[in-house]
C-alpha positions as CSV (number, residue, x, y, z in Angstrom):
1,M,121.9,95.2,98.6
2,K,120.4,97.9,100.9
3,K,120.3,100.3,98.0
4,M,118.4,97.9,95.9
5,F,115.9,97.2,98.7
6,L,115.4,101.0,99.1
7,L,114.9,101.5,95.4
8,F,112.4,98.7,95.2
9,H,110.5,100.1,98.2
10,L,110.4,103.6,96.7
11,L,109.3,102.5,93.3
12,S,106.6,100.2,94.7
13,S,105.1,103.0,96.7
14,V,105.2,105.7,94.0
15,I,102.1,107.8,93.8
16,I,102.3,110.5,91.2
17,F,100.4,113.6,92.2
18,A,101.4,115.8,89.4
19,Q,100.1,119.3,88.8
20,A,96.7,119.3,87.0
21,G,97.4,120.1,83.3
22,S,100.9,118.6,83.3
23,L,102.0,116.0,80.7
24,D,101.7,112.3,81.6
25,T,105.0,111.0,80.2
26,T,103.9,107.3,80.6
27,F,101.7,107.9,77.6
28,N,104.2,107.9,74.7
29,P,102.9,107.9,71.1
30,E,106.5,108.3,69.8
31,N,106.0,109.9,66.3
32,G,102.2,109.7,66.6
33,P,99.9,110.5,63.7
34,N,101.6,112.4,60.9
35,T,98.8,115.1,60.6
36,S,95.9,116.5,62.5
37,V,93.6,114.6,64.9
38,R,89.9,115.7,64.8
39,S,88.2,113.2,67.2
40,V,89.2,111.3,70.3
41,V,87.0,108.5,71.8
42,L,87.7,106.2,74.8
43,Q,86.5,102.6,74.6
44,P,85.3,100.8,77.7
45,D,88.5,98.8,77.8
46,N,90.5,102.1,78.0
47,K,91.8,101.8,74.4
48,I,91.6,105.0,72.5
49,L,90.1,105.6,69.0
50,I,91.4,108.7,67.1
51,G,90.1,110.1,63.8
52,G,91.5,112.8,61.6
53,Y,93.3,113.6,58.4
54,F,96.4,111.5,59.2
55,T,97.8,108.8,56.9
56,D,99.9,106.9,59.4
57,Y,100.6,106.5,63.1
58,N,104.2,106.2,64.2
59,G,105.1,105.3,60.6
60,I,102.5,102.6,60.2
61,P,99.7,103.3,57.6
62,R,96.4,104.3,59.0
63,G,93.9,106.1,56.8
64,G,92.1,108.6,59.0
65,I,91.4,106.3,61.9
66,A,93.5,104.3,64.4
67,R,93.2,102.7,67.8
68,L,95.8,103.1,70.6
69,N,96.7,101.0,73.6
70,E,96.6,102.6,77.0
71,N,100.2,103.7,76.8
72,G,99.8,105.5,73.4
73,S,101.3,102.7,71.2
74,L,99.4,101.6,68.1
75,D,96.9,98.7,68.6
76,S,97.8,96.4,65.8
77,N,94.6,94.3,66.4
78,F,92.6,97.3,64.9
79,N,93.8,97.1,61.3
80,P,91.9,98.9,58.5
81,I,93.3,98.0,55.0
82,S,93.3,101.4,53.4
83,G,90.9,103.2,55.8
84,A,89.0,106.3,54.7
85,I,89.7,107.6,51.2
86,N,88.5,110.7,49.5
87,E,88.7,110.9,45.7
88,G,92.1,109.4,45.4
89,F,93.7,110.7,48.5
90,F,93.2,110.1,52.2
91,G,89.9,111.4,53.7
92,T,89.2,113.0,57.0
93,V,87.3,111.3,59.9
94,Y,85.7,114.2,61.9
95,T,83.5,112.1,64.3
96,I,83.6,108.7,65.9
97,V,80.8,107.1,67.9
98,L,80.8,103.8,69.8
99,Q,77.7,101.6,69.7
100,S,76.7,99.4,72.7
101,D,77.6,96.2,70.6
102,K,81.2,97.5,70.3
103,K,80.8,98.5,66.6
104,I,82.1,101.9,65.6
105,L,80.5,104.6,63.5
106,I,82.7,107.0,61.7
107,G,81.7,110.2,59.8
108,G,83.7,112.7,57.8
109,E,84.8,113.6,54.4
110,F,85.5,110.4,52.4
111,V,84.0,108.4,49.5
112,S,85.2,104.9,50.5
113,Y,86.5,102.8,53.3
114,D,88.8,99.8,52.6
115,G,87.9,100.1,49.0
116,I,84.1,99.9,49.5
117,S,82.0,102.8,48.6
118,R,81.0,104.8,51.6
119,N,80.1,108.5,51.2
120,G,80.7,110.3,54.5
121,I,79.6,107.5,56.8
122,A,80.6,103.9,57.6
123,R,80.3,101.4,60.4
124,L,83.3,99.3,61.5
125,N,83.6,96.0,63.2
126,E,85.6,96.0,66.5
127,N,88.8,95.1,64.6
128,G,88.5,98.1,62.2
129,T,87.2,96.2,59.1
130,I,84.0,97.5,57.5
131,D,80.6,96.3,58.7
132,T,78.7,95.6,55.5
133,S,75.4,95.1,57.4
134,F,75.2,98.9,57.7
135,D,74.4,100.1,54.2
136,P,74.1,103.8,53.6
137,G,73.6,103.3,49.8
138,T,74.9,106.3,48.0
139,G,75.3,108.0,51.4
140,F,75.8,111.8,51.7
141,K,76.0,113.8,48.5
142,D,76.1,117.5,47.6
143,Y,79.3,118.3,49.5
144,G,78.9,115.2,51.6
145,I,80.7,116.0,54.9
146,V,79.6,114.6,58.3
147,Y,80.7,116.7,61.3
148,T,78.8,115.1,64.2
149,M,76.8,112.0,65.2
150,V,74.8,111.0,68.2
151,I,73.3,107.6,69.0
152,Q,69.9,107.7,70.7
153,P,68.9,105.2,73.4
154,D,66.8,103.3,70.7
155,Q,70.0,103.0,68.6
156,K,68.8,105.4,66.0
157,I,71.6,107.7,64.7
158,L,71.4,111.5,64.4
159,V,73.8,112.9,61.8
160,G,74.7,116.5,61.1
161,G,77.1,118.0,58.6
162,Y,77.4,119.8,55.3
163,F,75.2,117.8,52.9
164,K,71.8,118.1,51.1
165,S,70.9,114.5,50.6
166,Y,71.3,111.0,51.9
167,N,71.0,108.0,49.7
168,G,69.2,110.1,47.1
169,I,66.7,111.6,49.6
170,A,66.7,115.3,50.2
171,K,68.0,115.9,53.7
172,N,69.4,119.3,54.4
173,Y,72.3,119.2,56.9
174,I,70.6,116.8,59.4
175,V,69.1,113.3,59.2
176,R,68.2,110.5,61.5
177,L,69.1,106.9,60.5
178,N,67.8,103.5,61.5
179,P,70.4,101.1,63.0
180,D,70.9,99.5,59.6
181,G,71.7,102.8,57.8
182,T,68.3,103.5,56.2
183,V,66.6,106.8,56.6
184,D,64.2,107.1,59.6
185,N,61.1,108.7,58.0
186,S,59.5,109.3,61.3
187,F,62.0,112.2,61.9
188,N,60.5,115.0,59.9
189,I,62.6,118.1,59.7
190,G,60.7,119.7,56.8
191,T,63.2,121.7,54.8
192,G,65.8,121.3,57.5
193,A,68.6,123.8,58.0
194,D,69.9,126.2,55.4
195,S,73.6,125.6,56.2
196,A,75.9,123.2,58.1
197,V,75.0,121.5,61.4
198,S,78.2,120.9,63.3
199,A,77.0,120.0,66.8
200,I,74.2,117.8,68.1
201,A,73.4,117.0,71.8
202,L,70.7,114.8,73.2
203,Q,68.8,115.8,76.3
204,S,67.6,113.3,78.9
205,D,63.9,113.9,77.8
206,G,64.8,112.9,74.2
207,K,64.8,116.5,72.8
208,I,67.6,117.3,70.4
209,V,69.8,120.5,70.6
210,I,71.6,121.4,67.4
211,G,74.0,124.1,66.4
212,G,76.1,125.2,63.5
213,S,76.3,128.0,60.9
214,F,72.6,127.9,59.8
215,L,70.2,130.9,60.0
216,L,67.0,129.1,59.2
217,F,65.5,125.8,60.2
218,N,62.4,124.6,58.3
219,E,62.0,128.2,57.0
220,T,61.9,129.6,60.6
221,S,64.5,132.0,61.9
222,K,66.8,130.1,64.2
223,T,70.2,131.7,64.2
224,R,72.8,129.0,64.5
225,M,70.8,127.1,67.2
226,V,67.5,125.3,67.6
227,R,66.0,122.5,69.7
228,L,63.9,119.8,68.1
229,N,61.3,117.5,69.5
230,Q,61.8,113.7,69.1
231,D,59.9,113.8,65.8
232,G,62.2,116.5,64.2
233,S,59.7,119.4,64.6
234,I,60.9,122.6,66.2
235,D,60.5,122.9,70.0
236,T,58.9,126.4,70.3
237,S,59.5,126.4,74.1
238,F,63.2,126.9,73.4
239,E,63.7,130.5,72.2
240,V,67.2,131.6,71.1
241,G,66.2,135.2,70.2
242,T,68.8,136.6,67.9
243,G,71.0,133.5,68.7
244,A,74.7,133.3,68.2
245,N,76.5,135.8,66.0
246,D,78.9,133.2,64.6
247,S,79.1,129.5,64.2
248,I,78.6,126.9,67.0
249,S,81.0,123.9,67.0
250,C,80.1,122.0,70.2
251,I,77.2,121.6,72.6
252,V,77.1,119.9,76.0
253,V,74.0,119.4,78.1
254,Q,74.8,119.6,81.8
255,N,73.2,117.3,84.4
256,D,71.0,120.2,85.5
257,G,69.7,120.7,82.0
258,K,71.7,123.8,81.3
259,I,73.4,123.9,77.9
260,L,77.0,124.9,77.2
261,I,77.8,126.1,73.6
262,G,81.2,126.8,72.1
263,G,82.5,127.9,68.7
264,Q,83.4,131.2,67.0
265,L,80.6,133.2,68.6
266,T,81.3,136.5,70.4
267,S,77.7,137.2,71.4
268,Y,74.4,135.3,72.1
269,N,71.1,137.1,71.8
270,G,72.8,140.4,72.3
271,F,74.9,139.4,75.3
272,T,78.7,139.4,74.9
273,R,79.9,135.9,75.2
274,N,83.3,135.2,73.7
275,R,83.5,131.7,72.2
276,I,81.6,130.0,75.0
277,A,78.2,130.6,76.7
278,R,75.8,128.7,79.0
279,L,72.1,128.7,78.4
280,N,69.1,128.0,80.6
281,Q,66.8,125.1,79.7
282,D,64.5,127.5,77.8
283,G,67.4,128.9,75.6
284,T,67.9,132.1,77.4
285,I,71.3,133.2,78.5
286,D,72.5,132.0,81.9
287,N,74.0,135.1,83.5
288,T,75.6,133.1,86.3
289,F,78.1,131.9,83.8
290,T,80.3,134.8,82.5
291,N,83.8,135.4,81.1
292,Q,85.9,138.4,80.3
293,N,87.7,136.8,77.4
294,T,90.1,138.9,75.4
295,L,90.6,136.6,72.4
296,G,92.1,137.0,69.0
297,S,89.9,137.3,66.0
298,D,90.9,133.7,64.9
299,N,90.3,132.1,68.3
300,H,87.6,129.4,68.6
301,I,86.5,126.5,70.8
302,E,86.1,123.1,69.3
303,S,85.6,120.8,72.3
304,I,83.9,121.0,75.7
305,V,84.0,118.3,78.3
306,M,82.3,118.3,81.7
307,Q,84.2,116.8,84.6
308,P,82.3,115.0,87.4
309,N,82.9,117.8,89.8
310,G,81.3,120.4,87.4
311,K,84.5,121.9,86.1
312,I,84.7,122.4,82.4
313,L,87.5,121.5,80.0
314,V,87.7,123.5,76.8
315,G,89.9,123.0,73.7
316,G,90.3,124.8,70.4
317,Y,92.6,127.6,69.4
318,L,92.8,129.9,72.4
319,T,95.4,132.5,73.2
320,K,93.8,134.3,76.2
321,Y,91.0,133.7,78.7
322,D,90.0,136.2,81.4
323,G,93.0,138.2,80.2
324,I,95.4,135.4,81.1
325,N,97.6,133.7,78.5
326,V,96.4,130.1,77.7
327,N,97.5,127.8,75.0
328,S,94.5,126.1,73.4
329,I,93.5,123.8,76.4
330,S,92.0,125.3,79.5
331,R,89.7,124.4,82.4
332,L,86.9,126.6,83.7
333,K,85.2,126.8,87.1
334,T,81.4,126.2,87.2
335,D,80.8,130.0,86.9
336,G,82.9,130.3,83.7
337,S,86.0,131.8,85.2
338,L,89.4,130.4,84.5
339,D,90.6,127.6,86.8
340,Q,94.2,128.5,87.4
341,T,95.0,125.3,89.3
342,F,95.0,123.6,85.8
343,S,98.5,124.6,84.6
344,T,99.5,123.8,81.1
345,G,102.8,125.8,81.0
346,T,103.4,126.7,77.3
347,G,100.7,124.2,76.3
348,V,100.5,123.4,72.6
349,E,101.6,126.9,71.4
350,D,99.9,128.3,68.3
351,Y,98.1,125.1,67.4
352,D,94.6,123.7,68.0
353,V,93.1,121.1,70.3
354,N,90.1,119.5,68.6
355,G,89.3,116.6,70.8
356,I,89.3,115.9,74.5
357,V,88.3,112.7,76.3
358,L,88.2,112.1,80.0
359,Q,89.6,108.9,81.4
360,K,88.3,107.2,84.5
361,D,91.7,107.6,86.3
362,A,91.5,111.4,86.3
363,K,93.6,111.9,83.2
364,I,92.6,113.4,79.8
365,V,93.7,112.6,76.3
366,I,93.8,115.5,73.8
367,G,94.2,115.5,70.1
368,G,94.7,118.3,67.5
369,G,97.3,119.8,65.2
370,F,100.1,120.4,67.7
371,S,103.6,118.9,67.7
372,S,104.6,119.5,71.3
373,Y,103.1,120.0,74.8
374,N,104.9,122.3,77.2
375,G,108.1,121.9,75.3
376,V,108.0,118.1,75.1
377,T,107.5,116.5,71.7
378,R,103.9,115.1,71.3
379,N,102.7,114.9,67.7
380,R,99.0,115.5,67.6
381,I,98.1,113.5,70.7
382,A,99.0,113.7,74.4
383,R,97.7,112.7,77.8
384,L,97.5,115.1,80.8
385,F,97.0,114.8,84.5
386,L,93.9,116.0,86.3
387,E,95.3,115.2,89.8
388,D,93.3,117.7,91.8
389,D,90.1,115.9,90.7
390,L,90.9,112.4,92.0
391,S,88.3,113.0,94.7
392,V,86.1,115.6,96.3
393,E,88.8,116.3,99.0
394,N,90.2,119.8,99.2
395,I,93.4,120.3,97.3
396,N,95.1,121.4,100.6
397,K,94.7,117.9,102.0
398,R,97.3,116.5,99.4
399,I,100.9,116.9,98.5
400,F,101.8,117.2,94.8
401,F,104.5,118.7,92.7
402,Y,105.0,120.3,89.3
403,P,106.1,120.6,86.6
404,N,107.0,117.1,85.5
405,P,109.2,116.8,83.5
406,V,111.1,119.6,85.2
407,E,114.0,121.7,83.8
408,N,114.9,124.2,86.6
409,V,112.6,124.5,89.6
410,L,110.5,121.7,91.1
411,N,107.5,123.3,92.9
412,I,106.0,121.3,95.8
413,N,102.6,122.0,97.2
414,T,102.7,120.7,100.8
415,G,99.0,121.3,101.5
416,N,98.2,121.1,105.2
417,F,101.0,118.6,105.9
418,A,103.9,119.5,108.1
419,I,107.0,118.5,106.1
420,K,109.9,117.1,108.1
421,K,112.3,116.1,105.3
422,I,112.6,115.9,101.5
423,T,115.1,113.7,99.8
424,I,115.9,113.1,96.1
425,Y,117.4,109.8,95.0
426,D,118.7,108.6,91.6
427,V,117.4,105.3,90.1
428,N,120.1,103.4,91.9
429,G,118.9,104.5,95.3
430,K,121.7,107.0,95.9
431,V,120.9,110.2,97.8
432,I,121.4,113.1,95.4
433,M,119.9,116.0,97.4
434,S,118.4,116.7,100.8
435,P,117.0,120.2,100.2
436,K,116.4,122.6,103.1
437,T,113.5,124.4,101.4
438,F,110.3,122.4,100.9
439,K,108.5,124.7,98.4
440,N,110.7,125.4,95.4
441,I,113.6,123.1,94.8
442,N,116.3,124.1,92.3
443,V,117.2,121.0,90.3
444,N,118.9,122.8,87.4
445,H,122.2,121.1,88.2
446,L,120.8,117.6,88.0
447,L,121.7,115.4,85.0
448,K,118.8,114.5,82.6
449,G,117.0,111.4,83.7
450,N,114.6,109.8,86.2
451,Y,114.6,110.5,89.9
452,I,112.7,109.6,93.1
453,L,111.5,112.3,95.4
454,T,110.4,111.3,99.0
455,V,108.5,113.6,101.3
456,E,108.4,112.8,105.0
457,T,105.6,114.3,107.1
458,D,104.7,113.8,110.7
459,K,102.4,111.0,109.6
460,E,103.9,109.2,106.6
461,I,106.5,109.1,103.8
462,K,105.3,109.7,100.3
463,S,107.3,108.9,97.2
464,F,107.1,110.4,93.7
465,K,108.9,109.8,90.4
466,F,110.0,112.8,88.3
467,I,111.9,113.4,85.1
468,K,114.7,116.0,84.8
469,K,114.8,117.2,81.2
């Protein structure tokens, strides 16, 4: 009876302060999507929308789009019939955008959704069925791929991709739509871009920053990046010079107006910047943000997410950053240097991370082409801890441990606390270990399973759950 009381007390007081970057094993997608995830979006109710090239999720048919519950299981209330289809086979959903009325815009490479003609773009109801009140007509033609979408405060929709027309109207690689899916003729881009637009970001003043693989915009030299006024004209106060030497895949506007860009670039306006750069508000390079990347020729960045504390999450296909081995998901400090407190272990190893979304509980969900994370099976989707960003406190004011799950050595960061005792219990409340060392505990001899770790300080007792693999 005493053992059961102790176990209840321990489990009810569990606070998991895992190492930032470690896997959250409470998020379990089981078999997950059967092929690559391209986009991840968090709903206000914390359910998760994913888009990509997959045809099922955990064995249940889902054509390019699915919605997950908070624990990673499939939300059966979101149930497309056939989903996105492309010329007889499953299509790809590259981008998902939530509207304020809970409807869902999807863009990608497909010709129909649930058997209804939709070329490259569709709007869905909250349950995943098609919203027929949004009518794109013949949609995107001449290649017809949508890579990126942004909803303006007035609910108009900016769309970028690899296309030359929309509903029979010439629109080269970018267009703005009214909320009903018709073309907004007040957005005048002239001849538009001469190649794909793969990233769009909206500034607080309504100006629009776009990036991609284009060299010209409205017959003006704008190498892979340009800023537009609200009416679609070029903003001449934003000068990129020679621009990026390779394609731009993602753009994020910081709260201070500076602009982060990522992609395949290795220089910007003559300055060496491997795969990521930060620009001032006028388009010039920000020299306070630098990196010494030594990346492979096939490395690229596909996703950038700003944390509230200014740190920067980056995903893509990355092998090294600042000369340090990384595995496709990393975190940077505000100056562009690698944040080594974000520890991914072996990460996703030789696969890409295409989408990152930040949850309110200081966790992130990542999606891509991977099949494991730090040695644990996770097919194309996983959730990670961001423990050290739970508040603005200094990390030395907290106790946390890593890795979790653990195979050999459990590392404990004791911060500024004076540790009096550490005890490890099994799930029945039996004492398994009372280690004498408080920093690095060898648990190699433990059987696989769940354990409780208690840390007694001069002020309190903290309890943590960990998994021995």
